[in-house]
Structures are given as C-alpha cells and as structure tokens.
N, C-alpha and C positions, 0 to 999 in steps of 0.2 A: 472820529471819536465815537466810542460806544459806551453806554451805561449798562452795567451788569450788576446783578445781585448774586453774591457768592453763597454756595452751600458747601457743606463739609465734603471734601474730596471731589468736587465737581470740576472737571477740566473745562477751560474756556477755549472754544475753537474759533479762531479768527482767520479766515481763509486757510492758508497752509500752515499756520502755527498752532501749537497746543501748549498752553501754559497752565500751571496749577497755582492757585492761591491757597496756601496752607497756613497763612498767618492767622491763628485762631481768634485773635481779638477783632478781626475784620469780617468774620463770617456773618452773613445776613445784612451787611451794610452795602450801600450802593458805591460802586467804584467807577472811575473813569479810566479807560484803557487807551493809551496812545501808543501806536506801534510804528516803527520805521523799518527800513530794510534790515537793520542789524539788531535793533533793541526793542523791548517792550517796556513801557513805563506804566505803572499802576498807581493811581491817585485815589485817596479816600478823603473826602471833605477838604479838597484842595491841597492835601499833603501827600507827597510821594512816599508810598509805603513799600514799593518794590521796583526793582529794575532788573530785567532778565535779558540775557542774550537770546536772540531769536535764531532758531535753527533754519538753515536754508532748505532742509529736507521737508517734504510735505508730510504732515501729520507726525512729525518727530517731536519728542519731548526733550526739553533741556531742564535739568533739575539742579538746584543749588542745595548742597548738603545742609546748610543752616536753616533752610525752609522746611525740612522734613521733620515730622514729629519723632519722638524718641524711639518708638517701635520701628518705624521705617528706617531710621539710622542704624539701629541694631541689626535689622534684616540685611542691609547692604554690606555689613561687615562679615556676614556669614559666607563661607565657601567650603568646599569639600575638605580642605586641609584642616579647617577649624573643627569639623566633626570628627575627622580621623584622629586628631590629637586628643580630643576629649575621650573618644572611645578607647584609644590605646591606654590611657591612664586608668581605665576601668578593667580591661581584660583584652588579651590578644585575640580571643575568639570574637568578642564584640567588635573589635577593630576590623577583623576580617569580614564580618557581616557588613559593616558600614562601607568598607572598600568595595565589596561586591555590589552593594546598592548603587554606588556612584559609577560603577562600570557599565550600568545599563544604558541603553541608547535613549536616554531621556535627558532633558535639560536639568542640571543640578538643582536649580531653584525649585523644580517640581518635587524633588526628593527631600528637601529640608524638613518638611512636615513629617515625613516618615521617620526620619532620624530623630526629630524632636519627640515624637511619640515613643520611640524605642528608649530614649533617655528617661522618659517618664516611667515606662515599664520597669526599667532597671532600678529606679529609686523605690518602686513599690515591691518588686519581687526579686530582690538582690541575688539570692542564692540560685533560685530556679531559672533566673533570667539567662545566665550563661549557658545552661543546658538547652534552653529554648533556642538560643542563638546557634548552638552547634547543630541542632535538628534542622533549623532553617537553612543553614549552610549545606548540610548533607543533602537535603531535598531541593536545594536551590529555590526556596520559597522566600523571596526577598521583600515580602510585604509586612507591614505593621500588623494587619489583621491576622495573619497566620501566626505570628509570634504571640500576639495577645490571646488568640484562641488556644494555643498550647498551654499558656499559663493559667487561663481561666478554667479550662476543663481538666487540668492536671495531666494531660497527655504526655508531658515531659517525663513523667515517672514510669511510663510503660516500658516493659523489658526491651522492646525493639529500639527504644530511644536511650538505652543505658540505665533504666531504672531497675530496682530490685525485683526479681521474679518471685512471686509468691504463688505456691500451688494451692488451689482451693479444692477441697474434697466435696463431692456431691453429698447432700444430706440423705439419710436413710428415709425411704418412703415406700409404701406398699406397691406403687405402680412402677417402680424401677426394677428392672430385671437384672439379675446378676448371672455369673457363669453357671451356677447350678440350674437355672431355669432351662438353659439350652442343652444340658447333658442328657 
C-alpha cells in the first residue's frame, strides 16, 4: 500500500505499471493505491475512485477513455482520414498537400499539428492559401512554416508561382547610362 499525492498529468509508477490519475476533483489529495497482478485500485478518503486494468508489459500505459479530459479525447479521435476529409471539403489542392504530408516517413500523430496549423492559415488567408498549397506541392515543401512564409511575405504572387507579372521601369537618373552614352 502506497500513499501518493497527485499532480496534474503526473504518471504514478509502481514497479512495472504506469497509471494516470486524471480525475480533476482529486488532484492534490492523498490517495491510497492498491495493486494486484491484474488490477489497480485507487482510494481517496476511504472511497474507491478508480479501478484500472494493470498492463502485464513493463512501463505500459492502460488508459480508459472516460478518464481523459475533453482535449485528449478529441485528439484520440483524429487520424489522417479525418484531416483528408476536411481538406477535401476545402479544395483538391489542399487535400493533395495533406495527403503528401501524411505520406512522409513520420508518425501521423507528429503531423497533426502541421495540419491544424494549415487549417488555421486557410481560415485567415482563404484565397491565397490555395496558391500557397500549390507552390508547396510543386517544391515538395511540406512544412507549415514554408506555407506560412509564402503567405506572410506575399511570395505566392510572384510570377514564378503563377502571380501576375508586372514590368517595372527604371527611374530616370543622371547616373544611369543609356544607349547613347556607349555610341
């Protein structure tokens, strides 16, 4: 029997098990943890507040969906298909960029924030955003910072990225030599 004080998101390590106490109303209170071969019982003030299955694997987590807070539950629902569906509803170009992002040799969970950032950019720069996605696809630059940089600097409108080409004339100045000078 061990007495512990819980902090927000602190895992409790008892030999080879790892459990998390995420029940907000018990944070900071002393708890009594009793664990058997298969189960972990958690008591606060003599009342059982949680019962968890114990993982036979060393340092393995066992998480119950109802013990997660709303943000964590929402995160667990996300997957590449979720992002592809949302992107496809906006534009086929954006959908292609998201598909390419998830084809990278990285864990999908590491790419969710990139996609969340791109969706934020899409809400802010709706028209230019699709052009920026096309440039990112063309140059295979699948990073949020690249797309954001294109939008902030206005590089999307450069002629090599499909923007309108405007010819600028040099101003007349006495130090500028023209054809007549060299004849």
